[in-house]
C-alpha positions as CSV (number, residue, x, y, z in Angstrom):
1,F,8.4,8.7,-11.6
2,T,9.8,6.9,-8.5
3,Q,10.0,2.9,-8.6
4,D,11.0,1.0,-5.3
5,D,13.0,-1.3,-7.8
6,A,15.4,-3.8,-6.2
7,H,17.2,-7.0,-7.8
8,I,17.9,-10.2,-6.2
9,F,20.9,-12.3,-7.4
10,C,20.4,-15.9,-6.8
11,T,21.4,-19.3,-8.2
12,P,19.4,-21.4,-10.5
13,E,18.3,-23.6,-7.7
14,Q,17.2,-20.7,-5.7
15,V,15.0,-19.1,-8.3
16,E,11.8,-20.8,-7.7
17,E,11.9,-19.9,-3.6
18,E,13.1,-16.4,-4.1
19,F,10.4,-15.7,-6.6
20,R,7.8,-16.9,-4.1
21,A,9.2,-14.8,-1.6
22,T,8.8,-11.8,-3.6
23,L,5.4,-12.5,-4.7
24,E,4.6,-13.1,-0.9
25,L,6.2,-9.5,-0.4
26,V,3.9,-7.6,-2.8
27,K,0.7,-9.6,-1.4
28,F,1.7,-8.3,2.0
29,V,2.2,-4.8,0.8
30,L,-1.1,-4.5,-1.0
31,A,-3.1,-6.2,2.3
32,S,-1.4,-3.8,4.5
33,V,-3.3,-1.1,2.9
34,G,-6.6,-3.0,2.2
35,L,-6.0,-3.5,-1.6
36,D,-7.3,-6.7,-1.9
37,N,-8.9,-6.6,-5.3
38,F,-6.3,-7.6,-7.5
39,R,-5.6,-10.1,-10.3
40,V,-2.1,-11.7,-11.1
41,Q,-1.1,-11.4,-14.8
42,L,1.7,-13.4,-16.0
43,S,3.3,-11.2,-18.7
44,L,4.9,-13.1,-21.5
45,R,6.7,-12.2,-24.8
46,E,4.9,-11.7,-28.0
47,P,5.7,-14.7,-30.4
48,G,7.7,-13.9,-33.3
49,S,8.8,-10.2,-32.0
50,D,12.5,-9.3,-32.3
51,K,12.2,-6.7,-29.3
52,Y,13.4,-9.2,-26.8
53,V,16.8,-10.2,-25.8
54,G,18.0,-13.6,-24.9
55,S,17.9,-17.2,-26.2
56,E,14.8,-19.3,-26.7
57,E,16.2,-21.7,-24.3
58,N,16.4,-18.8,-21.5
59,W,13.0,-17.5,-22.4
60,Q,11.2,-21.1,-22.4
61,H,13.0,-21.9,-18.9
62,A,12.0,-18.4,-17.2
63,E,8.4,-18.6,-18.5
64,N,8.1,-22.2,-17.1
65,S,9.7,-21.3,-14.0
66,L,6.9,-18.5,-13.3
67,R,4.1,-20.8,-14.2
68,K,5.5,-23.5,-11.7
69,V,5.6,-20.8,-9.0
70,L,2.2,-19.3,-9.7
71,E,0.7,-22.8,-9.7
72,A,2.2,-23.8,-6.5
73,S,1.2,-20.6,-4.8
74,G,-2.3,-21.2,-5.3
75,M,-2.9,-17.9,-6.8
76,S,-5.3,-17.7,-9.9
77,Y,-3.5,-15.8,-12.9
78,S,-4.1,-15.2,-16.5
79,E,-1.3,-15.2,-19.3
80,C,-0.9,-12.1,-21.5
81,E,1.3,-12.4,-24.3
82,G,3.3,-9.3,-25.4
83,E,3.6,-7.5,-21.9
84,A,6.9,-9.1,-20.9
85,A,9.9,-6.7,-20.3
86,F,12.4,-7.1,-23.2
87,Y,14.6,-9.2,-20.8
88,G,12.3,-11.5,-19.4
89,P,8.7,-12.6,-18.2
90,K,7.2,-11.1,-15.2
91,A,4.1,-11.5,-12.5
92,D,2.1,-8.1,-12.6
93,F,-0.5,-7.4,-9.9
94,M,-3.2,-5.6,-11.7
95,V,-5.1,-3.8,-8.8
96,S,-8.6,-2.4,-9.3
97,D,-9.5,1.0,-7.9
98,C,-13.0,2.1,-6.1
99,I,-14.3,2.8,-9.4
100,G,-13.2,-0.4,-11.4
101,R,-10.3,0.7,-13.4
102,E,-7.2,-1.4,-13.2
103,W,-3.7,-0.4,-12.7
104,Q,-0.5,-2.3,-12.5
105,L,1.1,-1.9,-9.0
106,G,3.7,-4.6,-8.0
107,T,5.5,-6.4,-10.5
108,V,8.2,-9.4,-10.1
109,Q,10.4,-10.2,-13.1
110,L,12.6,-13.0,-13.8
111,D,15.7,-12.4,-16.0
112,Y,18.2,-14.9,-17.2
113,N,19.5,-12.5,-20.0
114,L,21.1,-9.3,-18.3
115,P,23.3,-11.6,-16.2
116,E,24.6,-13.0,-19.6
117,R,25.1,-9.8,-21.3
118,F,27.0,-8.4,-18.5
119,K,28.8,-11.6,-18.0
120,L,28.1,-11.9,-14.3
121,E,29.5,-14.8,-12.3
122,Y,29.8,-16.2,-8.9
123,T,32.0,-19.2,-7.6
124,G,29.4,-22.2,-6.8
125,S,30.2,-24.9,-4.1
126,D,32.3,-26.9,-6.8
127,N,34.7,-23.7,-6.9
128,H,33.6,-23.3,-10.7
129,P,32.3,-20.1,-11.9
130,H,28.3,-19.8,-12.6
131,R,26.2,-17.6,-14.0
132,P,23.6,-16.1,-11.5
133,V,19.7,-15.4,-12.2
134,M,18.4,-12.0,-11.6
135,I,15.0,-11.2,-10.0
136,H,13.6,-7.5,-10.4
137,R,11.1,-6.8,-7.8
138,A,9.0,-3.7,-7.2
139,P,6.4,-4.2,-4.5
140,F,4.7,-0.9,-5.0
141,G,5.5,-0.4,-8.7
142,S,5.5,3.4,-9.4
143,M,5.2,5.1,-5.9
144,E,3.2,8.1,-7.4
145,R,0.6,5.8,-9.0
146,F,0.4,3.8,-5.7
147,T,-0.2,7.0,-3.8
148,G,-2.8,8.1,-6.2
149,M,-4.4,4.5,-5.9
150,L,-4.5,4.9,-2.1
151,I,-6.1,8.4,-2.0
152,E,-8.8,7.2,-4.3
153,H,-9.1,3.8,-2.6
154,F,-9.8,5.7,0.9
155,A,-11.5,8.5,-0.8
156,G,-9.0,10.8,1.1
157,A,-10.4,9.2,4.5
158,F,-7.1,7.6,5.4
159,P,-6.8,5.0,8.3
160,L,-5.4,6.3,11.6
161,W,-2.0,4.9,10.9
162,L,-1.7,6.4,7.5
163,A,-3.4,9.7,7.9
164,P,-1.2,12.8,7.3
165,E,-3.2,14.6,10.5
166,Q,-4.2,11.6,12.9
167,I,-5.6,13.6,15.7
168,R,-7.2,17.2,16.1
169,V,-7.5,18.7,19.4
170,L,-10.5,21.1,19.9
171,P,-10.6,23.2,23.0
172,V,-14.4,24.4,24.1
173,S,-13.0,27.9,24.5
174,D,-9.8,29.9,25.4
175,K,-10.2,28.8,29.1
176,T,-9.2,25.4,28.2
177,L,-6.3,26.2,25.7
178,D,-3.5,25.5,28.1
179,Y,-4.7,22.1,28.7
180,A,-5.3,21.6,25.0
181,N,-1.8,22.5,24.3
182,E,-0.8,20.0,27.3
183,V,-2.7,17.2,25.5
184,V,-1.1,18.0,22.1
185,A,2.1,17.6,23.8
186,Q,1.3,14.3,25.3
187,L,0.1,13.2,21.8
188,R,3.2,14.1,20.1
189,K,5.3,12.7,22.7
190,N,3.7,9.2,21.9
191,G,4.3,9.7,18.2
192,F,1.1,11.0,16.7
193,R,0.7,13.6,14.3
194,V,-1.6,16.3,15.7
195,S,-2.9,19.7,15.4
196,I,-4.8,21.9,17.3
197,D,-7.9,24.4,16.5
198,T,-7.6,27.5,18.4
199,R,-10.2,29.5,16.4
200,S,-12.9,31.3,18.6
201,S,-15.5,29.3,16.5
202,K,-18.0,27.0,18.4
203,V,-17.1,23.5,19.0
204,N,-19.8,22.4,16.7
205,A,-18.2,24.2,13.9
206,K,-14.8,22.8,14.9
207,I,-16.0,19.4,14.7
208,R,-17.9,19.9,11.6
209,D,-14.6,21.3,9.9
210,A,-12.6,18.3,11.1
211,Q,-15.1,15.7,9.9
212,L,-15.1,17.6,6.6
213,E,-11.4,17.2,6.5
214,L,-11.5,13.6,7.3
215,I,-9.6,13.9,10.4
216,P,-9.7,10.2,12.0
217,Y,-9.9,11.4,15.6
218,M,-10.8,14.6,17.5
219,F,-10.0,15.4,21.1
220,I,-12.6,17.6,22.6
221,V,-11.5,19.5,25.8
222,G,-13.6,21.7,28.2
223,P,-13.2,22.5,31.8
224,K,-14.5,19.2,33.0
225,E,-11.9,17.3,30.8
226,A,-9.2,19.5,32.0
227,E,-10.2,19.0,35.4
228,Q,-10.1,14.9,35.2
229,T,-7.2,14.9,32.8
230,A,-9.5,13.6,30.1
231,V,-10.6,14.0,26.7
232,A,-14.0,13.7,24.9
233,V,-13.2,11.5,21.8
234,R,-14.9,11.7,18.6
235,D,-14.3,8.9,15.9
236,R,-14.7,10.2,12.3
237,I,-16.5,6.7,11.5
238,D,-18.2,5.9,14.7
239,G,-18.9,9.5,16.1
240,D,-19.0,10.5,19.7
241,L,-17.3,8.0,21.9
242,G,-17.8,9.9,25.0
243,P,-15.1,10.8,27.6
244,M,-12.0,9.0,28.4
245,P,-8.8,9.5,30.5
246,L,-6.2,10.9,28.4
247,A,-4.0,8.0,29.0
248,D,-6.6,5.7,28.1
249,A,-7.6,7.5,24.8
250,I,-3.9,7.6,23.8
251,A,-3.4,3.8,24.5
252,K,-6.4,3.1,22.4
253,L,-5.2,4.8,19.3
254,K,-1.9,3.7,19.7
255,Q,-3.1,0.2,19.8
256,E,-5.2,1.1,16.3
257,A,-2.0,2.6,14.9
258,D,0.4,-0.1,15.9
259,E,-1.9,-2.6,14.5
260,R,-2.3,-0.8,11.0
261,L,-6.1,-1.4,11.2
262,V,-7.9,-0.7,7.9
263,R,-11.4,0.2,9.1
264,Q,-13.3,1.7,6.1
265,V,-12.4,2.1,2.4
266,A,-14.5,3.9,-0.4
267,E,-17.2,1.7,-1.9
268,N,-17.4,1.1,-5.6
269,T,-20.7,2.5,-6.8
270,F,-19.8,3.2,-10.6
271,A,-21.7,1.0,-13.0
272,G,-19.5,1.5,-16.2
273,V,-20.2,3.6,-19.2
274,E,-23.8,2.6,-20.7
275,G,-23.0,0.1,-23.5
276,Q,-19.3,-0.6,-23.0
277,T,-17.9,-3.8,-21.7
278,E,-16.0,-4.1,-18.3
279,K,-12.8,-4.2,-20.2
280,A,-13.4,-0.9,-22.1
281,N,-13.4,0.7,-18.4
282,E,-10.2,-0.8,-17.6
283,Y,-6.8,1.4,-17.8
């Protein structure tokens, strides 16, 4: 279990702006990979429970601060009692996967209590000691859970910039193997993750295998392409794009990777288990 946990120590006057900024960070992370089907849950303490630390005043202050920030941000949210951390309330991003299940990914937590318990202090502008406020933030949440969500979200068909293998070079025959290796070298020089299929199979079989393995792009090279320093480009999504000068093909893919485009995600065709409510299908 790996968590991208970090902690911000701020003055009480900085709490709302810092919390708003961390919410925006989580939204940026989710938007970067096309995870836009989410809701925000304001996780509060369970009334009457003794499992939480800190004073009533600190808890009320923290919960009211979070409500204020969420309302000012314009994000719709729901409140859920009993889901707070033992030291403070939190805003949890509940993301739905491609079959409708909910997972908690990013979380931002407001903590007035641990600085008190550890007797943390800073010297303010009045030259007197003050107690800081602590913000716990994990934009990804659990890294393993986030990775699992991504695999299901894209059904393994990752966008170019995220794919473990971005391009596969397919020489038509051994006659163009030298040129194919030159293409591989140029691609690697430009930072791409690339492989080459040197099998003696027919090129159509190589294309089929690369398509089944969800490789974003295929560069097919034959004698004509070698003569013209070109490649025949095949897109996993759009199919045959035709021949292009090698430099132009590299520039096209580099732009797509740099812009971190998400062109396709898995569609949800799961209708739920018969007789069960939507809530029953959530995790």
